[in-house]
C-alpha positions as CSV (number, residue, x, y, z in Angstrom):
1,M,0.2,-0.1,0.1
2,K,3.0,2.6,0.9
3,S,4.3,1.9,-2.8
4,F,1.1,2.7,-4.1
5,K,0.8,6.0,-2.6
6,L,4.0,6.6,-3.3
7,V,4.0,6.0,-7.2
8,A,0.7,8.1,-6.9
9,A,2.5,11.1,-5.4
10,A,5.2,11.0,-7.9
11,S,2.5,10.7,-10.6
12,L,1.0,13.9,-9.3
13,L,4.4,15.5,-8.9
14,A,5.1,14.9,-12.4
15,A,1.9,16.2,-13.6
16,A,2.1,19.5,-11.5
17,V,5.5,20.1,-12.9
18,W,4.6,19.2,-16.6
19,M,1.5,21.3,-16.5
20,A,3.6,24.1,-14.8
21,W,6.6,23.9,-17.4
22,P,6.4,26.6,-20.1
23,A,6.1,25.5,-23.8
24,P,8.6,26.5,-26.4
25,G,7.8,30.0,-27.1
26,S,5.0,30.5,-24.7
27,K,5.3,33.0,-21.9
28,P,6.6,31.7,-18.5
29,G,3.9,30.6,-16.1
30,G,1.2,30.9,-19.0
31,D,-1.2,28.3,-20.0
32,R,0.2,26.6,-23.0
33,T,-2.7,27.0,-25.0
34,Q,-3.2,30.9,-24.6
35,D,-1.7,32.0,-27.6
36,L,-3.7,29.6,-29.9
37,P,-7.1,30.8,-31.2
38,A,-10.0,29.0,-29.3
39,S,-10.1,26.5,-31.9
40,D,-6.8,25.2,-31.7
41,K,-6.6,24.3,-28.3
42,H,-7.3,21.0,-28.5
43,A,-4.4,18.5,-28.7
44,N,-6.2,16.6,-31.7
45,H,-7.2,19.5,-33.7
46,V,-5.1,19.9,-37.0
47,P,-6.4,22.5,-39.5
48,P,-7.3,21.1,-42.8
49,V,-4.5,21.1,-45.4
50,T,-5.8,22.6,-48.9
51,G,-4.0,23.9,-51.9
52,N,-0.8,25.1,-52.7
53,T,-0.4,27.1,-49.3
54,R,2.6,28.6,-47.1
55,F,2.5,26.9,-43.6
56,A,4.1,28.1,-40.4
57,T,4.8,25.6,-37.3
58,R,3.3,26.0,-33.7
59,P,5.3,24.8,-30.8
60,A,4.6,21.0,-30.6
61,D,1.7,19.8,-28.9
62,P,2.0,17.9,-25.4
63,A,2.4,14.4,-27.8
64,G,5.6,16.1,-29.3
65,A,4.3,16.3,-32.7
66,P,4.4,19.9,-34.4
67,Q,1.1,21.2,-35.4
68,A,0.8,22.5,-39.1
69,V,-0.9,25.7,-39.5
70,N,-2.2,27.6,-42.9
71,T,-1.3,31.1,-42.6
72,S,-3.4,32.1,-45.4
73,Q,-6.5,30.3,-43.8
74,D,-5.7,32.0,-40.6
75,A,-5.4,35.5,-42.2
76,S,-8.9,35.0,-44.1
77,R,-10.3,34.0,-40.7
78,Q,-9.0,37.1,-39.4
79,D,-10.5,39.2,-42.0
80,V,-13.9,37.7,-41.8
81,I,-13.8,38.6,-38.1
82,G,-12.8,42.0,-38.3
83,K,-15.5,42.6,-41.0
84,L,-18.1,41.2,-38.4
85,Q,-16.5,43.4,-35.8
86,E,-16.8,46.5,-38.3
87,L,-20.7,45.7,-39.0
88,A,-21.2,45.3,-35.4
89,V,-20.3,48.6,-34.2
90,T,-22.3,50.5,-36.9
91,Y,-25.4,49.7,-34.6
92,D,-27.3,49.6,-37.6
93,P,-30.3,46.8,-38.0
94,A,-29.8,46.9,-41.7
95,Q,-26.2,45.0,-41.3
96,L,-28.2,41.9,-39.6
97,P,-28.8,40.5,-43.1
98,V,-25.2,40.9,-44.0
99,I,-24.3,39.2,-40.7
100,R,-26.8,36.3,-40.9
101,P,-25.0,34.1,-43.1
102,Y,-22.0,33.9,-41.1
103,L,-24.0,32.0,-38.5
104,M,-23.3,28.9,-40.6
105,N,-20.0,29.4,-41.6
106,A,-18.0,26.0,-41.4
107,D,-15.5,27.9,-39.0
108,P,-16.8,27.7,-35.5
109,A,-14.4,30.9,-34.7
110,I,-16.6,32.8,-37.7
111,R,-19.8,31.7,-36.1
112,A,-18.7,32.7,-32.9
113,A,-17.9,36.0,-34.1
114,A,-21.4,36.6,-35.7
115,V,-23.3,35.7,-32.9
116,N,-21.4,38.3,-31.1
117,A,-21.8,40.9,-33.7
118,M,-25.5,40.4,-33.6
119,V,-25.4,40.5,-29.7
120,I,-23.2,43.8,-30.4
121,L,-25.1,45.1,-32.9
122,G,-28.1,44.9,-29.8
123,D,-31.4,44.8,-32.2
124,A,-34.1,42.4,-31.2
125,A,-34.5,41.6,-34.8
126,A,-31.7,39.2,-34.6
127,A,-33.3,36.8,-32.2
128,P,-35.1,34.9,-34.7
129,M,-32.3,34.8,-36.5
130,L,-30.0,33.1,-33.7
131,R,-33.2,30.7,-33.0
132,D,-32.8,29.8,-37.0
133,A,-29.6,29.0,-36.5
134,A,-29.6,27.3,-33.4
135,R,-32.1,24.7,-35.0
136,L,-29.5,24.0,-37.8
137,L,-26.4,23.8,-35.6
138,A,-24.3,20.5,-35.1
139,S,-22.8,21.3,-31.7
140,P,-25.2,21.5,-28.9
141,D,-23.1,23.9,-27.0
142,E,-23.2,26.6,-29.9
143,A,-26.9,25.9,-30.0
144,K,-27.8,26.9,-26.4
145,T,-25.4,30.1,-26.8
146,C,-27.4,30.8,-29.9
147,L,-30.5,30.7,-27.8
148,R,-29.4,32.4,-24.9
149,Q,-27.9,35.4,-26.6
150,A,-31.4,35.6,-28.9
151,A,-33.1,35.6,-25.4
152,Y,-30.8,38.2,-24.0
153,L,-31.5,40.6,-27.1
154,E,-35.2,40.2,-26.3
155,L,-35.0,41.6,-22.7
156,P,-37.1,44.5,-22.3
157,P,-34.8,47.9,-21.9
158,V,-33.9,49.3,-18.7
159,S,-33.7,53.2,-18.0
160,S,-31.0,54.5,-15.6
161,E,-33.4,55.7,-13.4
162,E,-34.9,52.5,-13.1
163,L,-31.3,50.7,-12.4
164,A,-30.6,53.5,-9.6
165,A,-34.1,53.1,-8.0
166,K,-33.4,49.3,-7.7
167,A,-29.8,50.0,-6.2
168,D,-31.3,52.4,-3.6
169,G,-34.0,50.0,-2.6
170,T,-36.7,52.4,-3.6
171,A,-38.2,50.3,-6.4
172,T,-41.8,49.7,-6.6
173,K,-43.6,46.7,-7.9
């Protein structure tokens, strides 16, 4: 029994050291995946390789294999996300039909950016679009996020006077 406890303690210590040890190219004391996009944080994720493109290599994953990254695909993803952010800060409901097709994009990062853009835009007309997208999405987590954000967009507005009255405890029912 003593040897089992010793082996278990050694295993825990080794795991703790491995978790604390910085990956090549990462900041000391940081999370090994903090510099990766959200879609690349899974150890088994390898971006698809298509066409004649240039590749960059990222630090090795925990298994030791380097991950190839399609730089042109990442640049195009960032361009689309930037476009969605620009559309969102116009606060113009006429931009909703422009954002809507991105809710069903093949890239999960772009889908998330489209949902975020609709929420930032802040118009309740986006709620039915988010609900439609939730019905068609394969990921239950993404569908729940869309439904949650749709419900948020349909909340009635609250004035600053109402908020101040609730904070003071003088709100009447």
